C-alpha positions in Angstrom: -36.8 32.1 -22.8 -37.6 32.7 -26.4 -37.7 36.4 -27.8 -38.7 37.3 -31.3 -36.0 39.8 -33.0 -35.9 41.1 -35.9 -33.0 40.9 -38.7 -30.6 44.0 -37.0 -31.0 42.2 -33.7 -30.3 38.9 -35.2 -27.4 40.2 -37.0 -26.0 42.0 -33.6 -26.4 38.6 -31.8 -24.6 36.6 -34.6 -22.1 39.4 -34.3 -21.4 38.7 -30.6 -21.2 35.0 -31.3 -24.9 33.5 -30.8 -24.9 30.2 -32.5 -27.3 30.5 -35.8 -29.7 27.5 -35.7 -31.7 26.7 -38.8 -34.8 24.5 -37.9 -36.1 23.9 -41.7 -35.9 20.1 -43.1 -32.4 19.1 -43.9 -32.9 19.0 -47.7 -34.0 22.8 -47.5 -31.0 23.7 -45.1 -28.8 22.4 -48.3 -30.5 24.3 -50.9 -30.2 27.6 -49.1 -29.4 28.8 -45.3 -27.5 31.7 -43.8 -23.5 31.7 -43.8 -22.4 29.8 -40.5 -25.9 28.4 -39.7 -26.4 24.8 -38.1 -29.1 22.6 -39.2 -31.1 21.1 -36.7 -34.6 20.1 -38.2 -37.5 20.9 -36.0 -39.5 17.9 -37.3 -37.0 15.5 -35.9 -35.4 17.5 -33.1 -35.2 15.6 -29.6 -34.2 16.9 -26.3 -30.7 15.3 -26.8 -29.9 17.5 -29.7 -30.8 20.5 -27.6 -28.3 19.5 -24.8 -25.1 20.2 -26.9 -26.1 23.9 -26.9 -24.9 26.0 -23.7 -28.2 27.4 -22.4 -26.2 30.5 -20.9 -25.2 31.3 -24.7 -27.4 33.1 -26.9 -29.1 30.6 -29.6 -31.0 32.2 -32.8 -33.5 30.0 -34.2 -34.9 30.7 -37.8 -36.9 29.3 -40.8 -38.8 30.3 -43.8 -42.3 29.5 -44.7 -43.2 30.6 -48.2 -46.8 29.5 -47.5 
């Protein structure tokens, strides 16, 4: 189940071991991303990509939209 969190909660989750996933395009990920984040571009994401993640473990997905 998806839940929107603020930055303080995100830092708490990541501090507790949550996986941090950036869903922006790979080129943007290479330019700037949060430390420790994995790249999983939303535009090319498949069900198979998601199968590597443990559904019982927190995952924080994030992106940035300057527009």
